[in-house]
LUMNUZA-329361 format. One record per residue (C-alpha): x negated, y, z. Coordinates in Angstrom, 3 decimals, decimal comma. Example, Ala and Ser with C-alpha at 12.3 -4.5 7.8 and 13.67 -1.06 7.14 Angstrom:
! residues 2
X;Y;Z
-12,300;-4,500;7,800
-13,670;-1,060;7,140
//
This chain:
! residues 270
X;Y;Z
-16,891;-18,280;30,050
-16,861;-14,995;28,405
-16,760;-16,943;25,046
-14,050;-19,256;26,057
-11,744;-15,979;27,432
-12,564;-14,256;23,904
-11,691;-17,448;21,784
-8,114;-17,686;24,203
-7,484;-13,784;23,806
-8,086;-14,806;19,833
-5,861;-17,378;20,173
-3,251;-15,782;21,726
-3,415;-13,073;19,197
-3,092;-15,594;16,523
-0,325;-17,310;17,760
1,946;-13,571;18,173
1,282;-13,123;14,537
1,513;-16,531;12,821
5,176;-17,828;14,853
6,964;-14,920;13,553
5,502;-15,560;9,803
6,566;-19,325;10,330
9,951;-18,706;11,584
10,844;-16,046;8,757
9,390;-19,118;6,238
11,434;-21,976;7,933
14,307;-19,850;8,067
14,378;-19,657;3,648
15,132;-22,808;3,575
18,371;-22,845;6,172
22,172;-21,787;5,601
23,431;-19,090;7,680
25,257;-21,291;9,697
22,177;-23,567;10,505
19,873;-19,856;10,946
22,418;-19,213;13,840
22,818;-22,701;15,208
19,124;-23,247;15,281
17,074;-19,605;14,539
13,576;-20,656;16,002
13,334;-24,014;14,949
12,744;-26,340;11,559
15,235;-26,552;8,920
17,193;-29,796;7,907
15,485;-30,117;4,537
13,075;-28,048;2,253
15,839;-26,735;0,127
14,809;-23,920;-2,356
18,459;-22,632;-3,010
17,922;-19,608;-1,301
15,630;-18,765;-3,635
17,216;-19,499;-6,492
20,559;-17,884;-5,280
18,552;-14,876;-4,674
16,964;-14,663;-8,450
20,307;-15,675;-10,175
23,065;-13,363;-7,616
20,946;-10,555;-7,630
18,563;-8,456;-9,991
15,539;-9,473;-7,919
13,538;-9,859;-11,278
14,123;-6,291;-11,700
13,511;-5,436;-8,196
10,303;-6,908;-8,567
9,317;-4,995;-11,747
9,736;-1,735;-10,457
7,862;-2,337;-7,071
5,154;-3,717;-9,717
4,956;-0,721;-11,941
5,316;2,138;-9,399
2,677;0,698;-7,103
-0,098;-0,122;-9,977
0,912;3,485;-11,666
0,769;5,152;-8,002
-2,206;2,997;-6,946
-4,366;3,514;-9,905
-3,811;7,533;-10,257
-4,180;8,141;-6,628
-7,592;6,556;-6,668
-8,296;8,552;-10,397
-7,459;11,807;-8,464
-8,630;11,122;-5,367
-12,471;9,982;-6,434
-12,857;13,070;-9,115
-11,522;15,186;-5,839
-14,278;13,275;-3,425
-16,973;13,664;-6,153
-16,345;17,482;-6,178
-16,273;18,130;-2,474
-19,957;16,575;-2,374
-21,045;18,106;-4,692
-20,282;21,875;-3,840
-21,737;23,983;-1,409
-21,076;22,838;2,310
-18,783;26,021;3,215
-16,675;25,339;-0,716
-16,614;21,591;-0,156
-15,700;21,869;3,607
-12,725;24,088;3,053
-11,410;21,697;0,141
-11,949;18,936;2,384
-9,895;20,683;5,297
-7,083;21,431;3,105
-6,372;17,539;2,183
-7,215;16,738;5,618
-3,807;18,873;6,774
-1,975;17,176;4,783
-2,343;14,334;6,549
-1,054;15,845;9,447
2,210;16,560;8,049
4,966;13,937;8,789
6,602;12,274;6,025
10,023;12,701;7,478
9,366;16,992;7,899
9,195;17,047;3,830
12,375;14,975;3,085
14,529;17,964;2,383
12,180;20,400;0,187
10,692;17,221;-1,610
13,975;15,709;-2,299
15,173;19,513;-3,498
12,051;19,560;-5,770
12,716;16,277;-7,298
16,303;16,893;-7,582
15,798;20,473;-9,870
12,783;18,913;-11,623
15,537;15,924;-12,874
13,520;13,225;-11,552
16,027;11,294;-9,413
16,800;7,754;-10,088
14,027;7,448;-12,104
10,629;5,562;-11,406
8,135;8,527;-12,609
9,688;10,945;-10,030
9,001;8,397;-7,874
5,271;7,724;-8,434
4,751;11,404;-8,696
6,253;11,643;-4,950
3,702;8,282;-3,755
0,500;10,001;-5,608
1,165;13,292;-4,341
2,115;11,839;-0,570
-0,796;9,352;-0,470
-3,297;11,606;-2,181
-4,919;13,340;1,259
-5,766;10,239;2,780
-7,352;8,508;-0,108
-9,438;11,796;-0,690
-10,206;11,357;2,961
-11,768;7,863;2,864
-13,676;8,199;-0,295
-15,139;11,367;0,618
-16,697;9,784;3,997
-18,512;6,884;1,727
-19,714;9,839;-0,930
-21,232;11,661;1,366
-23,551;8,862;2,026
-24,605;8,497;-1,669
-28,071;10,168;-1,734
-27,867;13,651;-3,617
-31,173;12,178;-5,130
-29,719;10,344;-7,484
-27,240;13,277;-8,298
-29,978;15,391;-9,262
-32,223;12,548;-11,190
-29,108;11,843;-13,279
-28,542;15,753;-13,928
-32,172;16,351;-14,863
-32,002;13,574;-17,300
-29,214;15,718;-19,042
-26,029;14,148;-17,996
-22,994;16,757;-17,057
-20,969;16,074;-13,831
-18,510;14,042;-15,732
-21,182;11,206;-16,753
-23,049;11,643;-13,503
-19,303;11,072;-11,782
-19,098;8,023;-14,308
-22,261;6,409;-14,365
-23,761;6,997;-10,661
-20,368;7,867;-7,920
-17,840;5,352;-9,266
-20,259;2,324;-9,376
-22,000;2,910;-5,954
-18,342;3,713;-4,861
-16,799;0,767;-5,821
-16,293;-1,448;-2,246
-14,981;1,649;-0,755
-12,691;2,406;-3,867
-11,508;-1,708;-3,494
-10,750;-0,868;0,191
-8,868;2,069;-0,897
-6,993;0,425;-3,293
-5,691;-2,493;-1,011
-4,598;0,184;1,506
-2,816;1,917;-0,813
-0,820;-1,301;-2,567
0,276;-1,936;0,733
1,776;1,641;1,654
3,181;1,719;-1,973
4,712;-1,876;-1,817
6,115;-1,545;1,228
7,600;1,658;0,923
11,135;2,519;1,700
11,676;5,769;2,633
11,033;7,401;-0,594
13,120;5,057;-2,681
15,841;5,367;-0,581
15,398;9,195;-0,590
15,302;9,227;-4,333
16,924;6,187;-6,155
20,540;4,990;-5,912
20,932;3,429;-9,169
20,098;-0,511;-9,018
17,898;-0,600;-11,742
15,354;1,715;-10,467
15,699;0,155;-7,238
12,334;-1,315;-5,405
12,109;-4,781;-3,684
12,361;-3,087;0,046
15,305;-0,568;-1,111
17,187;-3,881;-2,540
16,452;-5,908;0,901
19,087;-3,833;2,405
22,104;-5,423;0,368
21,422;-7,974;2,546
22,637;-6,422;5,463
26,442;-5,816;6,156
28,195;-3,765;8,672
29,339;-6,928;11,155
26,995;-9,134;9,553
23,655;-9,949;8,407
22,673;-13,139;5,835
19,369;-13,588;7,433
18,084;-16,644;5,053
18,519;-14,658;1,921
17,172;-11,261;3,659
13,889;-13,302;4,534
13,997;-15,041;1,503
13,473;-11,543;0,074
10,879;-10,854;2,254
8,605;-13,848;1,817
9,118;-12,855;-1,991
7,930;-9,172;-1,268
5,430;-9,982;0,890
3,737;-12,913;-1,901
1,734;-10,224;-3,651
0,240;-8,809;-0,488
-0,741;-11,893;1,206
-2,603;-12,867;-2,415
-3,790;-9,457;-2,924
-5,458;-9,740;0,739
-7,241;-13,477;0,123
-8,805;-12,611;-2,971
-10,144;-9,074;-2,446
-10,406;-9,349;1,443
-14,678;-9,386;0,932
-13,990;-5,964;-0,807
-11,697;-4,687;1,954
-14,480;-5,537;4,470
-17,093;-4,424;2,487
-15,348;-1,097;2,250
-14,191;-0,782;5,748
-18,057;-1,137;6,962
-20,154;0,524;3,868
-21,867;4,049;5,044
-21,329;3,017;8,765
-24,959;2,559;9,029
-27,400;4,686;7,564
-31,004;3,465;7,033
//
């Protein structure tokens, strides 16, 4: 009976997730009139005209490219800097490492909305508005604390004897980091990469704050174009949502084992 109850709850939870996703997917094959007449039903035919139209009538390819560039660069540099900082924290004495870790933890406690005005003022003075580089710098600085928090927790579980043995063999700090810390942290790095990928790919706040020119817009910002004051083109909007969601779904399908391994790594000692 207990097992049956769990299965029923899992079925309900899966339905809550799957039904809205299928509704959005089927809506991409409808026209606007069909959408309003039958919003949750099956389409009359599987017509890919919305997908063709969204690329022909909008700069969707440019928006997609901008999102890919911003996300990949932001994730790569955030992981690099966060892994260096996490390694430094674990190698420092307890007092200094705790202080540095605490400073980065404080960065997680400040809501993004609180920083909008001073952050915009800084980016504007640096002449980095309407640039992908400015958006990358903001993304890296904003997500660095959470990446440091995750990676530090894992690196603390790596036996210090490994570091000490490598140092005795004549390796410097960079060599210890590259040969010991990074390879052993691969599960945690993979999990953090997926987490950062989702954050950067779906980010709307900072592109909305810093980007006004079409050639620098990312996908989440571009999707706002399908929403008008009096009417929203839901089929085109949902088509854009499906295109924007595809990379995340593909990434999770192929990397889910690394994500699960990274989330559980270090949870059990011995």
